[in-house]
PALOVEX-427131 format. One record per residue (C-alpha): residue in one letter; chain; z, x, y. Coordinates in steps of 0.25 Angstrom, whole numbers, plus 5000, padded with zeros to 4 digits. Layout:
% residues N
(rec "A", "A", (Z, X, Y))
...
END
This chain:
% residues 399
(rec "M", "A", (5020, 5055, 5074))
(rec "N", "A", (5030, 5056, 5086))
(rec "I", "A", (5040, 5045, 5083))
(rec "L", "A", (5041, 5042, 5098))
(rec "T", "A", (5027, 5038, 5099))
(rec "K", "A", (5026, 5031, 5086))
(rec "K", "A", (5020, 5017, 5088))
(rec "G", "A", (5026, 5011, 5075))
(rec "V", "A", (5027, 5011, 5060))
(rec "I", "A", (5017, 5005, 5050))
(rec "G", "A", (5020, 5003, 5036))
(rec "I", "A", (5009, 5002, 5025))
(rec "L", "A", (5010, 4998, 5010))
(rec "T", "A", (5001, 4995, 4999))
(rec "G", "A", (5005, 4985, 4989))
(rec "G", "A", (4999, 4978, 4976))
(rec "G", "A", (4989, 4985, 4967))
(rec "D", "A", (4982, 4998, 4971))
(rec "V", "A", (4968, 4998, 4976))
(rec "P", "A", (4958, 5009, 4982))
(rec "G", "A", (4959, 5008, 4997))
(rec "L", "A", (4974, 5008, 4999))
(rec "N", "A", (4975, 5022, 5003))
(rec "P", "A", (4964, 5021, 5013))
(rec "A", "A", (4971, 5009, 5019))
(rec "I", "A", (4984, 5017, 5020))
(rec "R", "A", (4977, 5028, 5026))
(rec "A", "A", (4970, 5020, 5037))
(rec "V", "A", (4983, 5013, 5041))
(rec "T", "A", (4990, 5026, 5042))
(rec "N", "A", (4981, 5035, 5049))
(rec "R", "A", (4977, 5024, 5059))
(rec "A", "A", (4992, 5021, 5061))
(rec "L", "A", (4996, 5036, 5063))
(rec "R", "A", (4985, 5038, 5073))
(rec "E", "A", (4990, 5026, 5081))
(rec "G", "A", (5004, 5031, 5081))
(rec "Y", "A", (5011, 5023, 5070))
(rec "E", "A", (5019, 5029, 5058))
(rec "V", "A", (5015, 5024, 5045))
(rec "I", "A", (5024, 5021, 5033))
(rec "G", "A", (5018, 5019, 5019))
(rec "L", "A", (5027, 5009, 5011))
(rec "R", "A", (5026, 5014, 4997))
(rec "R", "A", (5023, 5005, 4984))
(rec "G", "A", (5019, 4992, 4992))
(rec "W", "A", (5031, 4983, 4996))
(rec "S", "A", (5040, 4991, 4986))
(rec "G", "A", (5042, 5002, 4995))
(rec "I", "A", (5047, 4994, 5006))
(rec "V", "A", (5056, 4986, 4997))
(rec "S", "A", (5062, 4998, 4991))
(rec "M", "A", (5065, 5006, 5004))
(rec "V", "A", (5080, 5010, 5007))
(rec "R", "A", (5083, 5009, 5022))
(rec "D", "A", (5090, 5022, 5022))
(rec "K", "A", (5084, 5035, 5029))
(rec "A", "A", (5091, 5044, 5019))
(rec "Y", "A", (5084, 5036, 5007))
(rec "D", "A", (5071, 5042, 5001))
(rec "N", "A", (5061, 5031, 5003))
(rec "S", "A", (5049, 5039, 5000))
(rec "A", "A", (5046, 5030, 4988))
(rec "N", "A", (5045, 5018, 4998))
(rec "F", "A", (5038, 5023, 5010))
(rec "Q", "A", (5032, 5035, 5017))
(rec "V", "A", (5027, 5039, 5031))
(rec "L", "A", (5012, 5040, 5030))
(rec "T", "A", (5004, 5051, 5037))
(rec "E", "A", (4989, 5054, 5038))
(rec "E", "A", (4990, 5065, 5028))
(rec "I", "A", (4996, 5056, 5018))
(rec "V", "A", (4986, 5044, 5019))
(rec "N", "A", (4974, 5053, 5021))
(rec "R", "A", (4977, 5060, 5008))
(rec "A", "A", (4978, 5046, 5000))
(rec "G", "A", (4967, 5039, 5008))
(rec "R", "A", (4955, 5042, 5000))
(rec "T", "A", (4962, 5038, 4987))
(rec "G", "A", (4964, 5025, 4979))
(rec "G", "A", (4978, 5018, 4976))
(rec "T", "A", (4989, 5019, 4987))
(rec "F", "A", (4997, 5031, 4989))
(rec "L", "A", (5008, 5022, 4994))
(rec "H", "A", (5009, 5016, 4980))
(rec "T", "A", (5010, 5001, 4978))
(rec "S", "A", (5018, 4990, 4971))
(rec "R", "A", (5018, 4975, 4969))
(rec "T", "A", (5032, 4973, 4975))
(rec "R", "A", (5034, 4960, 4982))
(rec "P", "A", (5046, 4962, 4991))
(rec "S", "A", (5049, 4947, 4992))
(rec "H", "A", (5050, 4945, 4977))
(rec "V", "A", (5057, 4958, 4971))
(rec "P", "A", (5062, 4956, 4957))
(rec "L", "A", (5077, 4961, 4956))
(rec "A", "A", (5073, 4972, 4947))
(rec "S", "A", (5064, 4978, 4958))
(rec "V", "A", (5074, 4977, 4969))
(rec "P", "A", (5077, 4991, 4974))
(rec "D", "A", (5090, 4996, 4970))
(rec "H", "A", (5096, 4997, 4984))
(rec "L", "A", (5093, 4982, 4986))
(rec "R", "A", (5099, 4977, 4973))
(rec "D", "A", (5112, 4973, 4979))
(rec "V", "A", (5105, 4963, 4989))
(rec "Y", "A", (5093, 4958, 4981))
(rec "K", "A", (5098, 4952, 4967))
(rec "E", "A", (5089, 4941, 4965))
(rec "K", "A", (5078, 4940, 4953))
(rec "T", "A", (5068, 4941, 4964))
(rec "N", "A", (5071, 4946, 4978))
(rec "D", "A", (5065, 4945, 4992))
(rec "L", "A", (5066, 4959, 4998))
(rec "T", "A", (5059, 4956, 5011))
(rec "P", "A", (5071, 4958, 5019))
(rec "E", "A", (5072, 4973, 5014))
(rec "V", "A", (5057, 4975, 5017))
(rec "L", "A", (5059, 4970, 5031))
(rec "K", "A", (5071, 4979, 5033))
(rec "N", "A", (5063, 4991, 5027))
(rec "L", "A", (5051, 4989, 5036))
(rec "E", "A", (5060, 4989, 5048))
(rec "W", "A", (5068, 5001, 5043))
(rec "L", "A", (5055, 5009, 5042))
(rec "G", "A", (5051, 5004, 5056))
(rec "I", "A", (5038, 4998, 5051))
(rec "D", "A", (5031, 4991, 5062))
(rec "Y", "A", (5018, 4986, 5054))
(rec "L", "A", (5017, 4985, 5039))
(rec "V", "A", (5003, 4986, 5033))
(rec "P", "A", (5003, 4981, 5018))
(rec "I", "A", (4990, 4984, 5010))
(rec "G", "A", (4989, 4975, 4998))
(rec "G", "A", (4984, 4962, 4992))
(rec "D", "A", (4989, 4948, 4994))
(rec "D", "A", (5002, 4950, 4987))
(rec "T", "A", (5006, 4963, 4994))
(rec "L", "A", (5001, 4957, 5008))
(rec "S", "A", (5008, 4943, 5005))
(rec "Y", "A", (5021, 4951, 5007))
(rec "G", "A", (5015, 4957, 5019))
(rec "V", "A", (5014, 4943, 5024))
(rec "H", "A", (5028, 4940, 5020))
(rec "L", "A", (5033, 4952, 5029))
(rec "F", "A", (5024, 4948, 5040))
(rec "R", "A", (5031, 4934, 5040))
(rec "H", "A", (5044, 4942, 5041))
(rec "G", "A", (5040, 4949, 5054))
(rec "V", "A", (5033, 4962, 5048))
(rec "K", "A", (5021, 4966, 5055))
(rec "V", "A", (5011, 4967, 5044))
(rec "I", "A", (4996, 4970, 5043))
(rec "A", "A", (4990, 4969, 5029))
(rec "I", "A", (4979, 4976, 5022))
(rec "P", "A", (4972, 4969, 5010))
(rec "K", "A", (4970, 4976, 4997))
(rec "T", "A", (4967, 4971, 4983))
(rec "M", "A", (4956, 4973, 4973))
(rec "D", "A", (4955, 4958, 4971))
(rec "N", "A", (4951, 4957, 4986))
(rec "D", "A", (4959, 4944, 4986))
(rec "V", "A", (4968, 4946, 4999))
(rec "P", "A", (4965, 4933, 5007))
(rec "G", "A", (4959, 4935, 5021))
(rec "T", "A", (4950, 4947, 5019))
(rec "D", "A", (4937, 4950, 5012))
(rec "Y", "A", (4942, 4963, 5007))
(rec "C", "A", (4954, 4970, 5001))
(rec "I", "A", (4956, 4985, 4999))
(rec "G", "A", (4952, 4988, 4985))
(rec "F", "A", (4942, 4978, 4982))
(rec "S", "A", (4929, 4986, 4984))
(rec "T", "A", (4934, 4997, 4975))
(rec "C", "A", (4938, 4987, 4965))
(rec "V", "A", (4924, 4981, 4965))
(rec "S", "A", (4917, 4994, 4965))
(rec "R", "A", (4926, 5000, 4954))
(rec "T", "A", (4924, 4987, 4945))
(rec "I", "A", (4908, 4988, 4947))
(rec "Q", "A", (4909, 5003, 4943))
(rec "L", "A", (4918, 5001, 4931))
(rec "V", "A", (4910, 4989, 4926))
(rec "N", "A", (4897, 4997, 4927))
(rec "T", "A", (4904, 5008, 4919))
(rec "L", "A", (4908, 4998, 4908))
(rec "R", "A", (4895, 4991, 4907))
(rec "T", "A", (4888, 5003, 4900))
(rec "S", "A", (4898, 5001, 4888))
(rec "A", "A", (4896, 4986, 4888))
(rec "G", "A", (4881, 4988, 4888))
(rec "S", "A", (4881, 4999, 4877))
(rec "H", "A", (4889, 4989, 4868))
(rec "E", "A", (4882, 4976, 4873))
(rec "R", "A", (4896, 4970, 4876))
(rec "F", "A", (4902, 4961, 4886))
(rec "L", "A", (4910, 4969, 4897))
(rec "V", "A", (4923, 4962, 4902))
(rec "V", "A", (4929, 4969, 4914))
(rec "E", "A", (4943, 4963, 4919))
(rec "V", "A", (4945, 4966, 4934))
(rec "F", "A", (4956, 4963, 4944))
(rec "G", "A", (4957, 4950, 4951))
(rec "R", "A", (4969, 4941, 4949))
(rec "Y", "A", (4966, 4929, 4957))
(rec "A", "A", (4952, 4933, 4964))
(rec "G", "A", (4940, 4937, 4957))
(rec "F", "A", (4933, 4946, 4967))
(rec "T", "A", (4934, 4959, 4959))
(rec "A", "A", (4926, 4952, 4948))
(rec "L", "A", (4916, 4945, 4957))
(rec "L", "A", (4912, 4957, 4966))
(rec "P", "A", (4908, 4967, 4954))
(rec "T", "A", (4901, 4955, 4947))
(rec "I", "A", (4893, 4952, 4959))
(rec "A", "A", (4890, 4967, 4960))
(rec "G", "A", (4884, 4966, 4946))
(rec "A", "A", (4895, 4973, 4938))
(rec "A", "A", (4897, 4961, 4929))
(rec "N", "A", (4889, 4948, 4924))
(rec "R", "A", (4901, 4939, 4926))
(rec "C", "A", (4915, 4938, 4931))
(rec "V", "A", (4927, 4929, 4930))
(rec "I", "A", (4937, 4928, 4941))
(rec "P", "A", (4951, 4922, 4943))
(rec "E", "A", (4946, 4910, 4952))
(rec "Y", "A", (4938, 4904, 4941))
(rec "K", "A", (4942, 4901, 4926))
(rec "F", "A", (4930, 4905, 4918))
(rec "N", "A", (4925, 4899, 4904))
(rec "M", "A", (4925, 4910, 4894))
(rec "D", "A", (4913, 4904, 4886))
(rec "R", "A", (4905, 4904, 4899))
(rec "L", "A", (4908, 4918, 4902))
(rec "T", "A", (4905, 4922, 4888))
(rec "E", "A", (4891, 4915, 4889))
(rec "L", "A", (4888, 4921, 4902))
(rec "L", "A", (4891, 4935, 4897))
(rec "V", "A", (4883, 4933, 4884))
(rec "E", "A", (4871, 4929, 4893))
(rec "D", "A", (4873, 4941, 4902))
(rec "R", "A", (4874, 4950, 4890))
(rec "A", "A", (4861, 4945, 4884))
(rec "K", "A", (4853, 4947, 4897))
(rec "N", "A", (4858, 4961, 4899))
(rec "P", "A", (4849, 4971, 4892))
(rec "S", "A", (4861, 4979, 4889))
(rec "K", "A", (4868, 4967, 4883))
(rec "Y", "A", (4881, 4967, 4890))
(rec "S", "A", (4888, 4958, 4901))
(rec "I", "A", (4900, 4960, 4910))
(rec "V", "A", (4911, 4951, 4915))
(rec "L", "A", (4922, 4954, 4925))
(rec "V", "A", (4935, 4947, 4923))
(rec "S", "A", (4945, 4946, 4934))
(rec "E", "A", (4959, 4948, 4929))
(rec "G", "A", (4963, 4935, 4934))
(rec "A", "A", (4952, 4927, 4928))
(rec "T", "A", (4955, 4916, 4919))
(rec "F", "A", (4946, 4908, 4909))
(rec "E", "A", (4946, 4893, 4907))
(rec "G", "A", (4959, 4889, 4899))
(rec "G", "A", (4965, 4903, 4902))
(rec "E", "A", (4975, 4909, 4912))
(rec "M", "A", (4976, 4923, 4919))
(rec "V", "A", (4979, 4934, 4909))
(rec "F", "A", (4991, 4943, 4912))
(rec "A", "A", (4993, 4957, 4907))
(rec "D", "A", (5008, 4955, 4905))
(rec "N", "A", (5020, 4947, 4909))
(rec "E", "A", (5024, 4955, 4921))
(rec "K", "A", (5022, 4950, 4936))
(rec "D", "A", (5021, 4958, 4949))
(rec "P", "A", (5031, 4955, 4960))
(rec "Y", "A", (5020, 4946, 4966))
(rec "G", "A", (5021, 4937, 4953))
(rec "H", "A", (5007, 4942, 4947))
(rec "A", "A", (5007, 4945, 4932))
(rec "K", "A", (4998, 4956, 4928))
(rec "L", "A", (4984, 4951, 4925))
(rec "G", "A", (4975, 4957, 4914))
(rec "G", "A", (4968, 4953, 4901))
(rec "I", "A", (4958, 4942, 4905))
(rec "G", "A", (4947, 4952, 4902))
(rec "D", "A", (4953, 4954, 4888))
(rec "L", "A", (4952, 4939, 4886))
(rec "V", "A", (4938, 4938, 4891))
(rec "A", "A", (4933, 4950, 4883))
(rec "A", "A", (4939, 4944, 4870))
(rec "S", "A", (4934, 4930, 4873))
(rec "L", "A", (4920, 4935, 4877))
(rec "K", "A", (4919, 4942, 4863))
(rec "E", "A", (4923, 4930, 4855))
(rec "T", "A", (4915, 4920, 4863))
(rec "S", "A", (4902, 4928, 4864))
(rec "A", "A", (4898, 4924, 4851))
(rec "K", "A", (4896, 4910, 4855))
(rec "F", "A", (4885, 4914, 4865))
(rec "H", "A", (4880, 4926, 4857))
(rec "K", "A", (4875, 4920, 4844))
(rec "G", "A", (4888, 4921, 4837))
(rec "K", "A", (4890, 4936, 4840))
(rec "K", "A", (4901, 4942, 4848))
(rec "I", "A", (4899, 4951, 4860))
(rec "D", "A", (4909, 4963, 4861))
(rec "V", "A", (4916, 4965, 4874))
(rec "I", "A", (4920, 4977, 4883))
(rec "N", "A", (4933, 4973, 4890))
(rec "Q", "A", (4938, 4982, 4902))
(rec "R", "A", (4949, 4979, 4912))
(rec "L", "A", (4946, 4987, 4925))
(rec "G", "A", (4960, 4987, 4930))
(rec "Y", "A", (4965, 4998, 4939))
(rec "L", "A", (4952, 5006, 4938))
(rec "V", "A", (4947, 4997, 4949))
(rec "R", "A", (4959, 4999, 4958))
(rec "G", "A", (4961, 5014, 4956))
(rec "G", "A", (4954, 5026, 4962))
(rec "E", "A", (4948, 5028, 4976))
(rec "P", "A", (4943, 5017, 4985))
(rec "D", "A", (4928, 5014, 4987))
(rec "A", "A", (4922, 5015, 5001))
(rec "I", "A", (4926, 5000, 5005))
(rec "D", "A", (4940, 5003, 5000))
(rec "S", "A", (4940, 5015, 5009))
(rec "I", "A", (4935, 5009, 5021))
(rec "V", "A", (4941, 4995, 5021))
(rec "P", "A", (4956, 5001, 5020))
(rec "M", "A", (4953, 5010, 5032))
(rec "A", "A", (4948, 4998, 5040))
(rec "Y", "A", (4960, 4989, 5035))
(rec "G", "A", (4970, 5000, 5039))
(rec "N", "A", (4964, 5002, 5053))
(rec "L", "A", (4964, 4987, 5055))
(rec "A", "A", (4979, 4986, 5052))
(rec "L", "A", (4981, 4997, 5062))
(rec "D", "A", (4972, 4989, 5072))
(rec "L", "A", (4982, 4978, 5071))
(rec "V", "A", (4994, 4987, 5072))
(rec "L", "A", (4989, 4992, 5085))
(rec "Q", "A", (4987, 4978, 5090))
(rec "G", "A", (5001, 4974, 5086))
(rec "I", "A", (4995, 4964, 5077))
(rec "H", "A", (5001, 4961, 5063))
(rec "G", "A", (5002, 4950, 5052))
(rec "R", "A", (4987, 4953, 5049))
(rec "L", "A", (4979, 4956, 5037))
(rec "V", "A", (4967, 4966, 5039))
(rec "V", "A", (4954, 4960, 5033))
(rec "L", "A", (4940, 4962, 5030))
(rec "K", "A", (4933, 4949, 5033))
(rec "N", "A", (4918, 4945, 5034))
(rec "G", "A", (4915, 4960, 5035))
(rec "R", "A", (4924, 4963, 5046))
(rec "Y", "A", (4938, 4969, 5047))
(rec "D", "A", (4949, 4959, 5053))
(rec "N", "A", (4963, 4954, 5051))
(rec "L", "A", (4969, 4941, 5048))
(rec "P", "A", (4983, 4935, 5048))
(rec "I", "A", (4991, 4941, 5037))
(rec "E", "A", (4995, 4927, 5032))
(rec "V", "A", (4981, 4925, 5026))
(rec "I", "A", (4986, 4934, 5014))
(rec "A", "A", (4995, 4923, 5010))
(rec "S", "A", (4987, 4911, 5014))
(rec "T", "A", (4977, 4910, 5004))
(rec "K", "A", (4970, 4916, 4991))
(rec "K", "A", (4957, 4924, 4991))
(rec "L", "A", (4949, 4920, 4979))
(rec "V", "A", (4935, 4920, 4975))
(rec "N", "A", (4928, 4908, 4980))
(rec "V", "A", (4923, 4903, 4966))
(rec "A", "A", (4913, 4892, 4972))
(rec "R", "A", (4907, 4902, 4981))
(rec "H", "A", (4907, 4915, 4973))
(rec "Y", "A", (4908, 4913, 4958))
(rec "N", "A", (4899, 4906, 4949))
(rec "T", "A", (4908, 4899, 4939))
(rec "D", "A", (4897, 4896, 4929))
(rec "R", "A", (4891, 4910, 4929))
(rec "L", "A", (4905, 4917, 4931))
(rec "R", "A", (4899, 4927, 4941))
(rec "P", "A", (4899, 4928, 4956))
(rec "Q", "A", (4889, 4919, 4964))
(rec "Y", "A", (4883, 4921, 4977))
(rec "R", "A", (4873, 4914, 4985))
(rec "N", "A", (4872, 4920, 4999))
(rec "F", "A", (4877, 4933, 5003))
(rec "E", "A", (4875, 4931, 5018))
(rec "M", "A", (4888, 4934, 5026))
(rec "N", "A", (4896, 4936, 5014))
(rec "P", "A", (4907, 4947, 5015))
(rec "L", "A", (4905, 4961, 5009))
(rec "F", "A", (4911, 4957, 4995))
(rec "I", "A", (4903, 4944, 4995))
(rec "M", "A", (4914, 4935, 4989))
(rec "T", "A", (4927, 4940, 4995))
(rec "S", "A", (4928, 4932, 5007))
(rec "D", "A", (4939, 4921, 5008))
END
């Protein structure tokens, strides 16, 4: 690119958990931007790369950012994950142990706000527009930067599909497709041994990743974070489902953030990420153990064995499906449409079947959760639906 004709510089980063569809989004932004005369800089490891930069042209910042070309992004564009890498760094709340060495003399508190360094680093790189791709945690810091004068255009991604304002987040379709596929793989073992099958899926606060596979027929029941379920009732229903099934098995999907009456969220360890989230994991184990013990109450005194499986990274790894290849392409081009119009402070969205954009503040203004009264039968512990007319593609994912 001729430096004399360059229109400007666009920075792009991916933060939070990886999902299929990130590389197609990076490719879409980069290729369109280059063709429109912009330079594109990939910020590496989410917000961590821009925090760790050293503003010295003689310093090797290759671990923190790279100039992107069509060759680089086309090579990665059909693959899963993110070649820019990712992190859960939150620049406004950096623990002292995570402060870069060259900033230790300035930032000495237990928790430090490195936003001043981020702003200086963006200016040093000459970035005119910043395109963060992430969930509500990553994008909430994008809102923070926007309020500090940075021209931000945000792209939503998360398997949980819980970024407010949009019906769709990159990664959700592949997660649902993979969940259905893996549950269908596991059901043959459940049927062979005439057992319950308990499958723990992602979903910290929102239950979309359990509801959608269940509505598609992958499971008999599902329990979600938005509603505290009764363990006896779940057991009774699964015993009934098993009895009706000629192969004598039944399946429940358990969101990682689900809780039962009298219980709380189950955490895998005591560590927390920079956004204050403890690692979830283990509710599936509790449900499985309780099902086996309680089943005798509803099965003539005989316990029913359980197959218990946590899907975990199996649903977020690998290549994207068709939707997570197409939507990132559209989102990337939507971001460039806004750049070319000189518009910023927006979140690109898919709403009511149409691509659009909304004020970026929507990310921090509300929470996107399952509408329990509308979409979840609390007695039957499964999705409920009465009328499909004018519903969005994924039925129960609209605000």
